[in-house]
N, C-alpha and C positions, 0 to 999 in steps of 0.2 A: 504494500500500500504506500501511496505518496501523500504528501500534505494536501494536495488538491482534492482528495477524495473525502476528507473528513466532513466538510460541510454538506457535500452531496449525500453522504450516507446519513447524516443527522437529519437532513431535510426529508429523506425517504422514510425514516423511522417516525419522527414527530414533526411534521411540517409546520404546525401552528405554535410550537414551543418557541419562546423568546430566545433569540441568539445574541443580539447586540443591543445595548442600551447606551445611547450617547445623550448629549445635552438637549437634543431636539426630540427625542422619543425613543421608541423601541421597534425593532424589526424582527420578524420571525425567521426561522431557518428556511422556510419556503421563500420568503422575500429576499433573504441574503443570497440564496442559491440563484434565484432569478436575476438579481442585480449583478452578481458576479458574472453570469453569462452575458448580460447586456454589456458590461464593461469589456469582457473578453472579445466580443464581436467588434467593439470600437477599437480596441488595441490592434486587432488584426487589420482593420481598415486603415489604421495609421502606419501599417507596415511593420509592426512588431512581430518577430518570428522567434521560434524556439532558440534558446541560448542568449537572446538579446537581453539587455538590462533595461529596466524601467525604473527611473529615479523618481522617488516620491518625496517632495519637499513640502511637508504638510504638518498639520496638527493631527488630532485624533477624532475620527468620526466613523460611523458605519459605512459611509461611502469609501473612505480610505481603505478600510478592511476589505471591502468588496473589490477594490482595484488590486489589492495584494492577491486576493484569491483569483482574480481574473488573469493576472500575470502567470500564476502557477498553472492555470488551466490550459494555457496555450504554450507552456513549456518555457516561458520567459523567467527571468530572475529579477525579483524586486529588490530595490535598494532604498530603504527608508532613511530619511534625513529629517530630524525634528525641525519644526518651524522656527525654533530659537536660533538655528544656525544662520549666520549672516551669508550674504551672497558670495563674499570672498571665499568662504570655506566650501560652499556649494560648487563654486567654479572648480576648486581643486579636486573635489570628489568626482565631478563630472569629467574632468580631464583624465582621471585615473580609470574610471570604469567605463567611460565612453558609452553612455546610454543611447538607446534608440529613441527614447522619449522621456521628457521631464514633465511630470504631473504635479501641479501645485494645488494646495488648498490652504490659504493663509488668511488670517483675520484682515490684514491689509494687503491687497494684491500688489505684487511687485511692479514697479515702474518698468515697462518694456525695455527701456534703455539699460536698466541694470542687468538684464538677461542677455544683452548683446555680447558676442564673443564666446558664448557657450558652444556654439556650433551644434545645437541640439534642438529639435522641434519641441515647442513648449505648449502645453494646454493645461486646463484646470479641470477639476472633477466635474463641475457642472457642464462644461462644454463637452467633455468626453462622454458623460452620461447621455447628453442630448444626441450625440453622434451614434450611439449604439441603438440598435433596433430592439424595442421591447419584445420579449417572447422568442427572440432568436437564440438558439442554443448551438453554438459552434462546436464542432467535434473537439473533445478534450484530448490534449497531447498525452500519449502513452510513453512516458519516459521511464528511466530506471531510477531506483532508489538512490543511486550515487550521482545523479544529476544535481547541479547546484540549484538551490531553492531561493536563497536570499543572501545578501551581503550586508554585514553590519560594520560600519566604519568606526574605528576607535582612534584614539590619540596615538600618533606615531613618533618614535624616538628620533627620526630623521628630520622632523619638522613638518612632515606631510601626514595627513590622515592615511591610515592603512585599512584596507577592506578585508574583513574576515569572511571567507566564503564558506557557507554551510550547505550541506546536502539535505535532501529529504530524509535519508537514513540517519544523519547526525541528529536532526530535530526529533524524529519519531522515537529514536532510542531513549531520549530524555522524556518526551511527552507520554509515551506508553508507560514508562516506569512511574512518572509523577502521578498520572491519572490513577494507576493501581495503588500506589503508596498512600495517596490521600482519599482513595475510594470515592472518586468523583462520581456524581450521579446527576441525572437531568434536573433535579430540583435545586442544585447548587447555583449560587450566584457569586461569581468571581469578580473582584475589583481589579481593573487594569490600571495600576498606578504608574508603571514605567512607560517612557516614550517608546515608540515602535522601533527605534534604532538601538535600544538597550535590550540585551538578551533576556532580561527578566520578563519581557512582554511575550516571549514565545510560549511560556506556560499559560499566561492569562488568556491568550487567544486559542491556541491549539489544544491546551488541556480542556478548555470548555467545549470546543468543537468535538473532541474525542469522546466526551461523555454526553454530549447533547445538552450541556448546561448553558447558562447565559453569562456573558461577560459585560461588565459595566465600566465604560471608559471614563477615566478621571482626566479632565482637561489639564493640559500642561500648566495653566495658570493657577490651578488648585493644588499642584503637586506638593507644595510646602506651605499650605494654608491649613494649619492644624484644626481650627474650628470647623471649617467647611469639610475637611476630610472626615472628621468624626461624625458630622451630621450626615454625610453621604453613607458612611457605614451603617448608621441607624436607619435612615430613611429608605435606603435600598435593600435593607435586610441582607447585607453581604454575609455569606457563610464561609468563604475562603479568601483570606487576604495574603498578598505577596508583595513585598517592597524592600527597599534598602532600610536598614535599621534607623537611619537618621529621620526618616518620615515618621516611623512609629514613636521615636523618642520625642519628637516635637509634639505629637498628639498626646503623649503621656505627660509631658512637662507643662504644656501650654493650653491644652484643651481638656485636661482632667479626664483623659480617656478611661483610666482604670476605675475612676469613681462611678462610671456609668455601667460597669459590668461588661461582660463579653458581648452583650447585645445578641445578634443572631449568629455570631462566629462559632464555627466548630473547628477551624484550623487557621493558624497564623504562621506564615513562612517568611523568613527574612534571609537576605543574601547580599553580597556586593561589598560588605565591609564588616569589621568586627562589631559585635553587639556588646556594649559594656556589661560586665558581669553583674554589677549592682542592679542595673535596670532589668536585666534578664531575669534575675531572681524575683524582683518586684512583679514582673509580668507573669511568671510562673505561679507565684502565690495568689495573685488577683484572679487568674483565670485557670483554676485547677482542672476544669473539664475541657478546655480547649487544647487541641494538639499544637505544640510549638516546635517548629523545625528550623534548624540552621543549615542552609545549603551553601555549598562552596563550588566554585569553578570559574575560570576566566572565560572570556567570550569565545576563545578558541576551542573550548571543550563544553560549553554550557555547564550544567550542573554535573559534577562527577563524584561528589561526596555529600553525605547527609548525616546530620546528628539530630535526634529528637530529645528535647528536654523532658525530664521527669521530675518527680518530687525529690529525688536524690540531689538534684542540682540546687535545691534551696540551701544546702549546706556546702556547696562548692566554694572553693577559695582561689581556684585557678581559672583563667579565661575559658570560655566555652570552646569545646573541640569543634572541628569541622567534620568530624565523624569518620565514617567508613565509605568505601567505594560503592557506587550505585550505577544504574543505567547500563549495566554490563561492562563497565570500564574496569581496568586494572590501574590502581593508583598506588604508587610506591615512592619511597624515598631513596635518592641516590646521593652519595657523598660528594662534596665539593672540596677543592684543594685547601680551603681555609678551615676545614673541619665541620662546617655546617652541612645540612642535608637539604636537597632541593626536591620539591614535589613534582613528580613526573606522571603523566597520564597517557594511557594507551587504551584504545577501545573504540566502540561505534560512535561516540559523540565527538571524537577529535576531528577538527575541521578538515576541509579539502585543502586549504592553504590560504595564502593572502592573494587577493586578486592582482593579476599582472605579474606574479612571481611564480617560480616553479611549484608544482603540487607538493603538498606536505605528505611525507610517508613516515610511518612508524610512530613512536611515542612523541608526545609533546612535552617539552621542558617548560614549566610554567614560570620559572624565575622566582617562585614563592618558596620560602624556607619553611620547614616543618619538622615535627618530631612525633613520636608515638607516646601516648600517655600509658599509664600502667594497665589499662584495659584494652589497649590496642587501637584506640581511636586516634586519628590525626589531630594535631594541634598546629595552627597557623602561627608562624613566628615572624612574618614580615617579608620584605623583599631583599634581594642582594644587589639590585640596581636602583636607578633613580625613579622608577615608576611609582606614582602615588595615587591615592583615591581621594576624591573630593565629592562628598555626598553620594558615594557609590559609583561615581563615574571615574573611569580610568583617565588619568592625566599624565602624559609624557611631558616632563619639563621641556624637552627639546622642541615640541610643537609650539609651546608658549614662547620659548626663547626665540624661535624663528620669527614669530609675529612681532615680538618686541624689537628685534634687530632690523626689521624693515621700516621702523619709525625714523624719520629723517633726522631726529635729534639724538638718536642712540647709536653708539658705535658697537658696543658689545653688551650682552645681557646674560644673567644667570637667574634661574627660577628656583626658589625654595618653598616648601610647604610646611606649615605648622598646624597643629591640631591633630585630633585622633582620627581624621578621615571622614567624620560625620558632618553635621550641619555647621559645626564650629571651625572647620578647616579654613585656613587662610593661605592665599597665594602671595608670596613676596617676590618682587622683581628687584634684583640688584643690577644696576646699569652703569655703564661707563659712557658719559655723553660725548658727542662729537665736539670738536673745538668750537667755542663760542655759543654753545647751546646749553640750556638747563631744562631737562625734561620735567613736565608737570604731571601729577597724578591724573587729573581729570582728562587731560589731553591724551595720555597713554591709555586710559580706560576707553576713550572714544575710538582710538586707533585699534585696540584689541577687539572691541565690539564689532568692528567691520570685518574681522578675520576669524574670530573664534566664537564658539557657543558660550552662553553666559557663564556656565560653571568653570570656564577656563580664564575668565577675565581677572587680572591681578587686583589684589586688595590694597597692597602698599608698594611703594617704590623707595628704594634706597639708592642714592646717587653716590658713586665712589670714583676716585681718580683712576684706579687700576684694579684688576682682579688678581688675587693671589694665585701663584702657580706652584705645583708640586715639582719634585725633582725630574719628572718626566715631561715637564712643560705643559701639563694639562691644568685646567682650573682646579684649584685646591678647595673643594667644597667644604671640607671639614674646617679649614682655616677660616673660610668665609663665614661659616656658621658661628665659630667662636668669636670672630671679630664683631659680629652683629648681635650676639647673644643678649647683651645688656639692653640694647635698644629694642630688640624684639620682645623681651620680657616686659618692658614698659608699655609697649603698644598692645600686646595680646595676652599678658599674664600667662604665658605658656613657655615651654622650653623646647628649643629646636634640638633635634638629635642628628645622628649621622645621616648624611645625604638630605638634610633639611626636613626630616620627619620626626614627629614627636615619638 
């Protein structure tokens, strides 16, 4: 089976069951199935063929989900890019994946002049839907499970976004496991908190489709609005929640989520960043009947380990484990020269590769460090490189540094991140100005906003005359952190550690 069959089969079983609920209303599986076919016909009429990429620069709506399904039905590969991405980053992604069509659905339609130079036909959901003939059901493409299904662009260490290419087999290995693990059923109501370009959304959509359940789309504007999120949980009677911990923490701390009880929840899953132990214990104590699961896995593998919290975790004094292997994967630790051990993943969820690069074969080295606890569960110990997490999003300092270095007043730039990776994470830019220039924070923020998504925009700027170098001639990040430590403490009341992470 491929991903494009899930909605078809759900529509055949329970056509009137609700499939998607967005801010405008709800559509049934029958309606979603018909709408996906309408969009599929329109894509074919636009010249999209099997293997072509369809770039989706959109927010979240039932129509966008239908376009994603339409692309799969004709054998194309969809490439979701959140509406918060500026045109500068969209251009770089388009140049990399070379889509046959760009589909937009934005609150403020882009000025046609901003789309010049993309070299890609552009349409929007409304125009594409109007171009499709209602009731027309084009023949569905019969591909293989190893055909690419979608590409998720993440932050790249070279300064350019990199596209993680996932197959139908990759996605379904996770979706089938997750649906069985959580015992999803048609009555379930899942909340889609993550944007479509974030791998957490794969469960929200395809887990629901696998079970014939409904998924409720959380608008990007509400993603970190704790009161509204808590109201949505209550009003929509959500039974399964999945998000980064920072969203849950905001709801717990600012919207008094735990005081309202578990509402309709029967399962709460979190992934993407560590969940502070103190708060995890509070959550376990407040919701004793709700299943709580900590999932782990980079975009390149989706979820590959799982840990379920129990009453025993109320007495835990060490960080939550990331658990044991799942989804048919083999997850192991391999020693590194410095004595640490790296988490390595092999199995059906491991990506096809990075778009435009040679295919990936064999195990995937995550770059994450780990160890086994006395019970054999994996514990996450951080990174051995400079990659950091900001509110669950992967941020390669190199991509932010590349954007900073393109500013006319900046000669060189280094990026450091403080905070625990959650909502309190802060991005610091250390810059060497060009002669005769003095970069200003607001100007730099505006510059970054034209090139980077919001979660990558710098919070503070430190102007220095020169960057320290180590004996190998490379930027000495440790020395830079030590030199800025006192100033950073004053600004953020936090301590920067090795590679600029707390």
